[in-house]
N, C-alpha and C positions, 0 to 999 in steps of 0.2 A: 539516872534522871528521876527527879522527885515525883513527877506524875505517875510513872510506872511503879515506883517503889510504894507510893501511897496507895495506889490501886491494889497491889498485891497484899498490902497490910490490911486494907479494908475487906478484901475477899477472905482473909483468914479469920476475921473477927465479926461475929454476929451482933455483938452489943455495940451501942453507940460509943464513940470516942471523941472526947472534947478537943477543941482547938488547941488549948494549952498542952493536953496530953500528947497530941500528935506533933506539935511543935517541939516539945521536949524530946520525943522519941527520935525525930529526924534531925534534931539540932538546927532547926530553921525558925523563922519568925511565924507568928500566927497568920500574918498576912500572906506569907508564902503558901501556907496550908490552904487558906481560903481560895487563893488564886488557882492552885493546883486542882482543887475540887471543882471550881467553876469550869476549868478547861476540860476536865473529865466529863462533866455534865454536857458540855457542848459537843463532845465526841459520842454521846449517846448513852452514857451511864446514868443511872438514877441513884442519886445520893441525897438522902434526907438529912436535914439539919434541924435540930431541936435542942431543948435543954439537955437531953441525954447525949447530945453530940452528933457527930457525923456517922452515918451508917449507909453502907451500900445496899440498896434494896433490889436492884436489877442491873445485870450486865447487858451490854449490847450483844446481839447474837450474830451480827455479820462478821466478816473476816477481820481479825484484830490481832496483830502480833503481840500486844501486851498480854492478852489472856493466854495465848498459846505458850508464851514463855513461862507464865505462871504454872500452867498445867504440866509443863516439861521441867519442873524445878529440879528433878533428879538428874537432869542432863544439862548442867549449867554451862558447859563449853559449847553447846550446840548453837550456832548462829541461825536465827530465824529471819527470813527475808520474804516480804509479801508485796505483790504487785497486782494491779487489776488485770493487765494484759501483758503477755510476753510472747515471744515467738515459740519457745518451748522451755519448760522448767528444766528438762534434762540438759538443754543447751546452756541455760543459765548456770547450772551446777558445774558443768565441765569447764566453762569459761572461768568461773570463780576458782575452781581447783587448780587451774593452770597458773593462777597467780598466788594461791594460798594452798599449796599441796598438802599441808599437814592438818588442814581444818576439817571440822565436821559441820555440816550446814544443811538447812532445810529451806527449800524454795517453794513458794505457794503462789498460785495465780487463779483468778476467776475465769480467765479465757486464754487460749493459746491460738496463735495465728499460723503456726507451723508444727503442730503436734504430729507425732508419728508413732507407729507401733512397730512390731517385728518386721524385718526385711524392708524397712523404710516406708511401709504403708501409711497413708494419711490417717490421722486420728481426728474424727469430727469433734470440733470444740465450740460449736455455735449455740449450745444449749443455754436457756435462760439461767439455770442454776447448775453450773458445773463447777468442779474444783479439780485442780491439777497441782500435783506436788511431786517434788523430787528430793530424796534424802541422800546426801553424800556422806559416806562413811568408809573407813578402811575395813577390808574383809577380815574375818576371824580365821581364815584358812588360806594358805597359798597353794593348796591342791586344786588344780584347774577343774577337776571333776566336782568339786564342792561349790564352785561359783554359781552354777545354774540353780542350786538349792535356794538361793535368795529370791528367785521368782516364786518358788513354791511356798516359802515361809511368808512372803508378803501376801500371797493369795489367801493363805490360811489365816493370817492376822486380820485381813479384811473381812472374811466371813465371820470370824468370832466377834469383832467389834460391831459390824453392821447388824448382827443378830439381835443386839440390844435396841436397835432403832427402827427396823422395818416391821411392817405389820405381820408378815408371814415368814419368819426366819427359816422355816424348813424348806422354803423355796429358793434359798441362796445356794447356788451351785457353781462349781469351777469347771470351766472347759479347759482341758489340758492344753497349754501349760500356763497360760497367762491371762485368761479372761474370766470374769465373773458374770454369771447370769442371775437374774431375779425374775421370777414369774415368767420364765421362758424367753426372756429378752436380755441381750448383752447390756450390762450397766457399768462395767469397770474394765479397763485395760491396764496391763502392767508391762513396763519395759525396763529391764535391768541391764545396765551397761558397765563394763569393766574398763578401768584406766590402767594400762600396764606401763612399766618402765622397760624400755627396749634393752637397755644395757644389762640390767640385772635380771631381766625376764621374769620379773615379779609383778603381781597385781597390787598397785598402790592404793587405789580407791575404787569403790563401787558407787554407782548412781542408780538408786531405786526410784523409778518413776511410776506414778499412778494417775490415771484420769478417771474421775467418777462422774457419772450422770446422776445428779441428785434429783432435779425436778425440771419440768418444762415439756416441750413437745418437739417432734422432728418434722413438722409440716413443711419446712423449707429445705429439708435434707433430700438427698438423692433417693430414688426408689430402692436401691440396694441397701442403703442405711436404714430406711424405714422398715424394711423386712426383718431386720435383726435388732435394732437398737431399742432400748427402753430406759426407764428411769427408776430410781429407788423409791421415790415418794410421789409419783404421779406428776401432776402439772404444777403443784405448789409445795414448798417446804412445809413440814409440820409446824404448827404453832409452838413457839418456844424452843425450836431446834437450835442448839448452840453449836455452830460450825467449828468454833475454836476448840471446844472441849472434845468434839468428835475427832478432829485432826490430831490432837494431842494423845487421845486414847489409842488411835491407830499407830502413831509413831512410837509410843511407849510399848505397844505390843510387838511391833517389828523389832524394837531394840531388845526386848526380852528373848525373842527367838534368835536374834543376832548373837547375843551373849552366850546362848546355849546351843549354838549351831551343831556342835559335835554330837549332841544327844539325838537330834533329828526327830524330836517329839512331834513336831508340826506335821510330819508325814501322815500320822494316823488320822488327824482331822482333815487333811487334804484328801486322803482316800475316801473318807466318809462323804465329802461334798462333791466328789468327782462325777461329772456328767457322763452318761452313756455307758456305764458298766453293763455288759451283757447286750449292748446294742451294736448292730452291724452298721458300720459307717464307711464312707468313702474318704480316702486320705491320699495326699500327694507325698510321695517319697522319692527323693533324688530326681524330681521332675517328671515322675511317672505316676499315673493314677492307679490306685489299688483299692481293695475292699477287704474288710475284716471286722472281727468282733472285739470290742474293748474289754479287756480283762481287769484292768486297774494299773497300779504302779508298783514298781519293785522298791527295794530298800534304798536305791539311789534316786528315786523320784522319776525314773524313766517309765515311759508308757509301754504297757504290754498289750499287744494286739494279736489275736489268733487269726491267721490267714485262712483262706478258703480250703487250702490243702491240709489244715490242721496244725501247721507249724506256728509256734509262738515267737513273734518278733518283738524286739525291744528297741525303743526309739529314744534318743536324747532330743533336746529341744531344737537342735540345729538341722535335723534332717527329716523333719515331718511337719506337714501342714494339714490341719483339720479345718474345713470350712465351717464358719459359724452358722451359716444358713440352715444346715441340716440339724442343728440343735434348737433353733428358734421356733417358738410356737406362742399362740395367744392363750 
């Protein structure tokens, strides 16, 4: 599509480009170039035109698949699909994969009406500035024990990318296994789901879902949500915050750890950001309430907790629940 190709070309070039130059480059008429520039201006891009030619001086900063595809140029086969409102981006991804099983795709929305977390718990999606995304990719391992690592590598990628944007990066923390906290409040939830082939008993695809509380308030949320939930940027997004660049940085970082899954380098940073090390916490294990001290994670990303009798217990993601409320603070 000429508009998107022209936008990407202008994003690559700081100097002005004349109508004839662009027409010759894209093998179209000068009028087609003028019309494409006008359409981009109407979409929120600032494109100057002078004797020096056309020059992109400002990109739109709201959700825009054209920019996201530009910043994901190293992943040309990745389909990018953007909507304002969906039931769940994970649901979208799984429906798409049922019809396109060999595809790699990214689904993004500003709001979810049926978002969920682990164990089917509802994920609140009514924030003024939230972003919800799901990345559908084939796993780099068929070892079932490696699949939960995708939750940990996603959490690590989020802390690393968000550290460039938030005011106090040292206050970005991970609550094992799939939540991010910032300044004592939960701001990100992660839900990774595997799609298996029953006949071959192999995992065909993974759906990595993330819900981020960017900005807004929870005045209309339930009291339980208000006790725990927070935002990354307060009530409003920072001036000049480019959501598209941020999303692409996150996806690129996830892709890096995905390609290097066997190295497990992300576990080091995950451990550094892990909440509650040395803290005595209440946890639910196989339906029973227990108490113990968090010691950290092992080489498989499993949580180590020292029970009151001194025994060190190791937990995978499916058999332990830690309440977020005991980690939240103002």
